[in-house]
C-alpha positions, 0 to 999 in steps of 0.5 A: 500500500502506498503511503500518503504524504503531506503533499498528496493529502494537501492535493484534495483532487488527488486519488490518494486524498479521496481514498484517505478521506473515504477511509477515515470517514467510514463509520465501520472503523469506529463501530465494528471494533466496538461490537467485536470487543463487546461480544468477546467480553460478553461471551467470555463473561458467560463462561466465567459466570457459569464456572463461578455460579454453578456451585451457588446455583445448586442450592436454592437460596430460599429453601436451602435445598439442593437443586440440580441446575448449575446453569440457573444464573447463566440462563437468567443472565442470557435473557437479560443480555438478549434484551440489552443487546436488542436495546443496544442495537436499536439505540445505536441505529437511532440518531440521538441528536433528535432527542436534544430537546429541553422537554426531554431533559425535564422528562428524564429528570422528572421520571428519575426523581419520581422513581427515586421517591417511589423507591424511598416510600414503597421500594423493596427493602433488603438488609436495611436498604431500600434500593429496589422498586418492583413494577412488574420487574424488580430493578435498582432505580439508582442505575437509571440515574446513572444513565439519565444524569449523563444524557440530561446534562448533555442536553442541557449543556448543548441547549445553553450553548445554542441559546447563546448562539441564537442571540449573540447581541443579547449574549454580548450585552448580558451574558458576560457578567461575572456570575452568569456562566458560573450559575447557568453552566455549573451551579444550576445543573450540578445542584439539580444532579446533586439533589438527585444523587442525595436521594440515592444516598438516603436509600442508603446506597453509598457506592451508587452515590459515589459513582454517580458523583464521579460520573457527573464530575467527569461530564462537567469536566469534559463540557468545556468550562473555563477555569474561572467558571469552575472556581466561581461555581465551586465557591458556594459549595466550599463556603457551605461545606465550611459552614457545616463542618465549622458548625459541627466542630463548634457544636457541643458533643451533648447537643441534641442535634449532634446526637441525632445526627450520630444516631442516624449515621450509625443506624443507616451507614454502619455498614460503611464504617465497617467496610472502611475498617476492614483495611485496619487492625480493628479488633472490634470486627468479628470473623463474620465481618471479615470473612468474605473480604479475606476469603476472596483475597485468599482465593485470588492469591491461590490461583498463582500464575496459571490458576487451578483450571476453569471450574476447579475453584474451591472458594466458590463453594460458599467460602466466598458468599455472593461469589457470582456478583461482587467477588467474581473476579477473585474466583476467576483469577483463582481458576485462571491465575494471574494470566487470565486476570491480566487478559480480562483487564486487557479487554477492558483497557481495549474497550476503554481505548475504543470508546475514548477514540469515539469521544475524541472524534465527537462533533460537538459537546453533546456527543462528547459528554455522552461518549465520555459519560457512559465510558466513565460509567462502565469503566469506573465500575470495572475498576472499582470491582477489580480494586475491591477484589485486590483489596486496594479499596474497601468493599463497594458492592459494585458488579463487574460490567458484562461479567457479574450476574445482575439483570438491571446492571446488564441491561443498563450497561448495554444501553449505555454502550449502545449510546456510545456506538450511536455517537460513533455512527452519527456524532463523529467528524472526519479528520478532513472536515473538523469544525469545533463547536465553541461556547460563546464563553470563550469568545471575546465580546469585542470580537463577537459577531453581532447581527448586521443592520439592514442596508436600507436602515443604514442609508435612511440614518445616513440621509437623516444625518446629512439633512440635519447637517445641511439645516444647521449650515443654512441656519448659520 
């Protein structure tokens, strides 16, 4: 194949240029690798899930009786995966820029808030947490907020920029105030999303609260805000946090308010303090508190370099509870060793690189926020799950995307992945035809192009001025 030099590319009429342009503009170069790595990860994940969950599937969780059905969890996961893949394919074929409407943004936020409030009052309670809502199908409402927050913020940011561009004259006169961008671009959307995230925290669902917070932070980070907007937007939150912390420090320990706050924290977030203490030499922790954490780490270490073989794990026989969800990576490494664990991490890294390639080629801020936000959602949960198994971070209860058992999470991950593929199909630019969308915040108001006055009006004003000048000369 002949190499394309700068000279041949510069000659836009040359066959080399047209060939290079056609090759770069092909959407298959972006979408096909995304589909390949997704199917590879899902198929390998099904093998891992069957191997890890076979022992757990033999015993009925309710009756504790032996049920000879080793493929119970895999069958259910295949059903959820089929639904998720169909939705991902439909989403990937749909031009999502048609949903870039303010009423859709309000609908998404309103629907998610309604479901979170319903979960708070009529949700399914398990182990002291009310995180699930049963509407025919049982699901976690916090998973919907992960998807909805990214899409709603992308619509909002694009909407604000389009409003500024539609009225440049007003933009030059009004929108270059000191606090305008901080309020409209940072305080308003971030405050709304923080309120939604707090509803997740009060379920309580601490890991979901942290993950959603990080996703929102990354979305705002890649939305093209200036450092001045960041500083002025964070200032009210820093002041509020300082006031609250100062009030808590100054408040006496026997104060009724402080006593109620401490009781609420220990009753609703006691499990969080227990998990944080797992990495310390806390003598108050019982063997039941540390059993899952320690046994999972022991299983991970017993795999060695090559592992004990697929299906030959000993720790999955109820030495590690819930091995098919939170600690599936530890059992997988026990069976495949460090080599298998590195291969799985490499697959996630390849998926991350392909998704970020789409984000870099995004046409505008709307597509960039969607690609970066959903990539962060998938990869953040993968990193947290693996880091918990490696005892780098305290337990979080986060599943391993496309591998761990979980119906709601599988469908949500696949829908988010379909959004990324939709951006690759409809929202990426060619390297030859790049036009960046810029926020008027970065435009000098003196250089801002204002609408030109009609030529007729300018001529009339000129004629009036000339007539007035002649009348003054006659009077003199």
